[in-house]
Every structure is written in C-alpha cells, then in structure tokens.
N, C-alpha and C positions, 0 to 999 in steps of 0.2 A: 765858592758858595755851595757847591754840591756836597763837599765834604762836611761843612758845618751843618747842613740840613740832615745829612746822614747821621752825624754825631748826636744831634738833637733828637732825631727819631729813635735812636738806640737808647738814649737816656729816658725818653718818655715811655718807651716800651718796657724798659727795665724797671721803671718806677711803677708800672701798672697803669699809666695814664690812658692808654689806648686799648684797654681790655675789651673783649667781646662780652656783652651783657649775659649771654647764655652761658659762656664759660665761667664768668664770675658767679652766676647763680649756682652752677654745678659745684664749683669750688667751695662756696659757702655751705651748701648742703653736705658735702663731704666732711667739712670741718665740724658741722653740727652732729653728723652721724658718729664721727670719731669721738667727739666730746660726750655724746650720749652713751657710747660704749664704755668710756672711762668712768662716767658717773655710775653706770650699772655695776661695774666691777667694785667700785668703792662702796656702793650700797650693799652689794652681796657680802663684802667683808664686814661691814658694820652690822649686818643682820645674821652673821653666821650662827649665833646662838639663839636667835629668835625664832627660827623655823620650827623649833620643837615646841613652841608655845601651844598649849592644848586648846585654849579657847579664846574667844574675843576676836576683835577686828582691829587691825592696824593699817591705816592708809598713810603712805609717806610720799613726800615730794622731795627729790634730791636734785640739787643744782649747784652750780659753781660760783666763783667769785665775780663773774662778769655781770651778774644781774641780781636784782631784788625781786624774787618771785614770791607769790602767795598761794597757799593751798586752800581750797574750798571743798568741803564735803557736805553734801545735802543728804539727809536721812529720809526714811520712808514717810515721816511726818512733814516733809518739805521744809524742815528747819536746817539752815546752813551753819556749820561750824567753820569759823575762819578767824583771822586776827582780831576782829572787832566783836565777835560773839564766841567766847572761849568755851562755853558749855551749852549743850543742847538738852532738851527735856528727855530725849531718848538715851542720854548718857554719854554722848560724844564729847571729847575734850581735846583741845589743841595744845601742842607744845608751844615753846617760845616762837615769836615771829622772828625769823632769821633775816636780818637786814645786811646791808653792805659792810657794817662794822663787825660782823661775826666772822668765824673761821671761813677759809676759802671753800671747803666742801660743806655745804649746808643741807640739813634735813629738817623739814617741817613735818610734824606728825599729828594725825587725829586718831585717837583710840576710843573704841567702844568696848568696854569690858564684857558686856552682855548685849550684843547687838540685836535689835529687834528685826524680825523677818521683813523683807521687802526690798525695794529698789533703792540703791545708793548711786549718787552721781558725784563725780570728782571734776573740779574745775581748776584752772591755773590762770593767774593774773600776773602780768609783767608791768607793774606800775612805775618802776624806776630803774635807772641804769647805775652801774657801779664803775668807778675808774674811767668815766668818759666813754664806755663802750656803748655803741648804738646798734650793734648787730643783734639778730634774734638770739635768744638764749636756749640752750639745750636743757632738757630735764628728763627725769625718770620718775614715773609714778609706780609705786609698789603697793600691792594690797596683800596683806598676810591675814589669812583666815583659817583657823583650825589647822595650822601647820602647812597650809598650801599657799604658795606665792603666785600671784599674777602680776605682770608688769606691762607697762606701756611706756614707750619712749617718744618724745616729741620735741618740738621747739615752739617758742612763742616770741612774737615781735614786741618791741618796746611799746607800752601803752595799749597792749592787746589783752583782752580777757576772753579766754576760751572757756566758756561756761560748762561745757561737757566734753572732757577728753576721755572719760571712761565711765561706763555704767555697768553695774553688776547687781546680782540678786543675792541676798542672804536668805537661805532657806530656814524654815522653822525646824528646830531640833526635834528629832523623833522622840516620841514619848511625852512631849510637852503639850499642854493644852492652852487654847487661846481664851 
C-alpha cells in the first residue's frame, strides 16, 4: 500500500496537482514576462521602418493568439477611440479590431496624423479568450511620436479592463499658435 501511495503522489506531483500557489504565481509571471519580451521583439521588427516617421502619433497594442484584447486611446478632449468608436473629433482613427480569427501576432493601432496637445490615456480590455485559454494575456503598448518610441509591457486577466495602463503628454509644436 505504501508503494501505491508513493506512485500516486509522484503522478500527482508530476502532473502539477500539488503545486505551491506562490510557485505557480511566479511561474505564470515568468511566462507572461517571457511572452511580453517576445511580443516586444515582434513589434520592434514590425516597426523597424516606422521609427523614422516625422510627425503624428501612433499608439499600438501588440498581443498574441491566446486572447482577444482591445485598445482604447482617450484624447485631450476626453473622447475615446476604440473598436466601437473608430474616429474621434481630434483626428484619431483605429485600425481593424483584431479578434481570435486573425493572425497569431496581433496589433491594434490608433493613429493621430496631427495630434492635439494635451494628455492622452491608453487602456487595455480583455473581453474574451481564444482557444480556451483562461490565463492572463501579455501585451505591449507602443507609442511612436515624432520618431521617438515609448513602450509599456503588461498583462491583463480575462474580463478585466485596465482603463489607464499608460498616460503621456503631447506638447504643442514650437512656432504654432493656439
């Protein structure tokens, strides 16, 4: 009987059934961090020619096949551009809504060709899962403005909406009047 119990314990431990919750949390965070790094590398490759863009504002959300994430960008007029509001009065416009049926590396973008000065806020929503995945999803937010890139990496749980994952200011261009 002792041998059977030992074999059962080995099988349970091997299958991960008796894992330490803290260890499981750390392992999940490591996987999310690794996935964030992969997404960042893919986004850098996709943007290799865009860093030289002279003007405008481009906000990107990069994520993988494991989730359906949504990008939200709120402009200084407090109007939010997202999948249900494709264009803002200030000139922001979103790309396609990238759902589970799209390619595995997904990028949603909001572009302002002539961004107005003021505070911008970026949010990320995780309304749905893909392929039965219930773990949090890693993402990278990239902001390209006048040839300068700023990035934030994070993760969001299923059915969680992080209203503000990044805030930034767009300065008034020198020589322009209000």
